[in-house]
N, C-alpha and C positions, 0 to 999 in steps of 0.2 A: 555432539556440543560438548564443550567442556564446561563442568561446575565454576569452576574458578576462572572463568574468562568474562571479563567486563565488558559492561555495553560499552558503546561507540564514544569517546570523547564529547562530539558534538553535540549528545543529549546530558553529558557531563557538564560542559560547558554554561547550557540554558538550566540545569539545576544550580550551578555556581550564581547564575545571577541572582534566583530566588533567596541563597542565603544572602546577600549582599543585600536586599530589597527588606530580609527579616530584619535587620539591625538596622537600617536607613531610616525606612521609614516609622518604626514608631518616635528616633530623633523628630522627624519632619513633623509627626502629628502633635508631639508636645511643643513644637514651637508656633505651630501654626495657631494650638491653642492659647499660648501664651500672647499672641500678636491680636486675637480676639479677645485680650484684657481678661483670662482666664488667670486664677491664683495658679500660684508657683506649685503647690500641692497636686492641685486640680490636674495642670499642666503634665506632672512626673504620673498619674495616676492613668490618666487616657493613652500614655505613652507605653506604661505598663500594661495598658490591656491590648492595645494593638500589638502589641511584640507578643502575648502571649496567647490573640487571636491566632495570630501567622504560627507562631509555634507550631500548633496544633495543627492547624489546617496545613502545614507543608508535611509535617511527620506525615500523615495519612494519604497525602495528594500530589506528593511531590514530583514523582515520576509521571503521573498523565499531563501533570499541569505543563511542568518543563515538556512534554513533547508537543504538547498545542501549542506552546510558545515556540519550540523550534521549528515549527509546522509553518507557523505565522510568519517568521523572521524569514527563511526557507524561500517559502510562496510570494511571499510580500515584496521582498526586498533582495534575495540575491536572484531570481528567478528574471532572466530578457527575454524568455518565449514569447513569440510573437501568437501563439496561440496557445488554447488552454481547453482539457478536457475536460467534461463533465459527465457525472452519471454511467462511470464506467461498469462495464461488467463481464468478468471471465468467467467461462462458466467449462469445467472440466468434466467429463464424462466417464464414465467405467461402463459399456454396455456389455464385457467379460473382465477378467484378467488382462486377456490379450487383445483386445479391441477398443479401442478409447477415439473420444473427437477432442475438441476443445472450441471454443468461438470467445471472440473478443466485442463487445459491442458499446459506442459510447456516443456521445454527442464534442463535437468541437464547435469552436467558435472562436474566431479571428481577433486577435487581441488591436493588432497593426499589421497595417502592410496589406499584404498580398498571397495569397497559397493556390498552387495549385496539385500540389500532394501533401501527404498528412505524412511525417515518419515515423515506422514505429518497431517491434522488433520481436524475435521471437525465438525459445530456447526451451528444446525437448530434451531431458534427459538421457531416454532409451537412444536418442541419433538424430537425424538432420532429416527435418522434414521436408519431403519431395515435393511434396503437391498441397496447397492452401489458395483461397482467393476469398478476393471482396464480399463482404456481405450485403453491401447496399449494387442492385443493379446499375450499372453505366459506370462505375468504380472499377479497378483492376489493380494485382499488384505487380511492382516494377521493383526486382532485386537491387539490391547496393552493391556495386563490383568491392571486392575487398579492399582494393586500394584505396578506395573510397570511405571504408568504416574506420571507425574509433577505434584505436589501437586497444585500450582495455576490456572493450567489450568484446572485438574479436577474438583475441585472446582465451576470454572466455568462453568463447564459442556459441557464440549468439547469428541469428542470423536478421540480418537487418534489411528493411525496404519500405519504401514507397508505397501507398494507398494512394493509387492517382485519381484526381477527381475529374470528374465531367468538364467541369468550368473552372474559370477561376474565382474565386471567393475574398471578399474584403471584412473587413471591420464591421461596413454598412451592413452585412447578411446577416441574417438571423442564425444560430448554431444548427447544425445539421448532422446528421447523422453517418457514423463510418466503423469503419471494423472489419474484421478477416475472421474466416472460420481455416478450422482444418479437419473435415470430413472422416476421414479414414486414417487413422495411425494405428500400423500393427505392431504389438511387442510379444510374439512369440515367446521371447525368454525370457520377459519379465524384466527386463533391465529397467524399468522407467521409475524413478523415485517415488517411492508414495510422497511427496508433497508438491502442492500447487503453491508456484510462489510470483508474484506480481511487483515488479519492480517501478518506481515513481522516478520515471525518467522525464517526464514533463510538467507544466505546472496543471494539478488535478483536483479537481472541488471535492467529488466525492468517488470511491470505489468500491464494487462489492466481487470478493471472490465467491467460488459457487462448487462445491466437489459433487457429482450426482455419480452414485452406485446402483448398477442391477441390485434388485433385491437379493438374487443366489447369493451375493459376497459378504461375507461377513469382516466388519470394518470396527475398529478397538482403536483405544487412545487417542482420541480426536486433539488437535490441538490449534488453536487460531492464535498465531504469532507474530507481533510486532518488533523491525530493526527500524533501530533509527539512522544507520547508514547503510548502501547498498552492500557493502562488501562484509558487514559485520559477520559474526557467524552465532552470534548469542544474542537473544532476542532480549528488548527489555521491558517487557511485557506478555505473559502467555495466560492465556486462560482455554477452560476447556471446548470444546464443542460438543454438539447435539446433534445426532439424527433426527429429520422428519421425513415424513412419506410425502411425495409429490400428488397431485389431484388425482393423476392416472393411476397412483398406486401401480407403478412399476419401479420409480426407483427410490433410491433413500437419499437425501441428500444432506449438507451442511452450507451454509451460506457465514459469507464475514464482512461486515460492512463498516467501512472508514470512513467518519465525513469530512473528515480535514487530513488527509493523507502527507507525509512529510514529505517533500521534494527531496531526493536524492535517497529517501530511505528503500523498506521492502515489508512487504508483509505476507503471511504462509498459512496455509493451512496445511499440515502434515496427519496422517495416520497410521494405522498398521492392519495388513490383513490378516485376520486369524483364518488360518485354513482349516477345513471340515476334515476331521479324521474320516477313513473311508470306512464305509460299514461293513460290517462284519456278515 
C-alpha cells in the first residue's frame, strides 16, 4: 500500500458534510437563541461555544464519525436488498502453514418478498476452492454460472454461488442461520496472502473477522484495517491486533468486530509470519 494514497472519496464526502455542519450549526444555534429572546451577545456567545465544541470534536473524531455516517447512509438509503445479514462471523484457521480451513456463519432476516436461496461469494488468494459445503443441514451450495456473474467480481476472481434453502422464507419468518465452510484448503507452496478480507456486499448489521493460528506458528505485525470502499487499497483506519489463546490452548487467535460495517466497504486482518531459524 502506498503511504501517499488517499482513502476513498466516499469517506471524504462524508467528512465534507461534517465540515459544512461545523459552520452552519453555530449560526443555527445563534438564530434559535435569538428566537428564544436571548440577547445579541448571548446568542453570539452560544454560536461561538457550539463552533468550538464541534471544532475540537471533529478534530479528533472526524474520521470515525464520518465512517459511521457513511455506513448509515449506505445501509439505510442506498441499500435495496430484500434481506439482511446479522452477526456474521468469518473464521480463517491455519492448522499449519500449508493446511487451512475457512468458515462463514451468519443469520439472515428477509426484509421483503421471499427467498429460496441466499447469494454469497468466496475468493482465496492461493487459488480456486474446489470443495465447500453449507454449514446448516438441509441447505446446499449451488454455483452461479460465469455468464450470470457480476462483471467486476468475475474479473477479480470471485467464486459466486447460492446457498440453497430447504424452504421459501418470507419477511414474516424469524431470522434463520446459514453459511458455508471449506474444510480442507491445501497451500503447499504458501501462495495464500497473509490477510483475511471481508467485503460488505449486502446489508449487514454486525461482522466479526477471526484468524486462528496453530501454536507452532510465530505471528507478528498484526493489523486490523477498515476500508470505506471495496476497491480501496489504502485503509481509512488501522489498529494493531493482539493474539489470544483459545480455551483448548491449541490455537492463538485475533478477532475484529465491526458493529455497523459500511455497505460497499471491506474490513481486513493482516499479519506476517516470523520464520523460526533452524536449530544448530
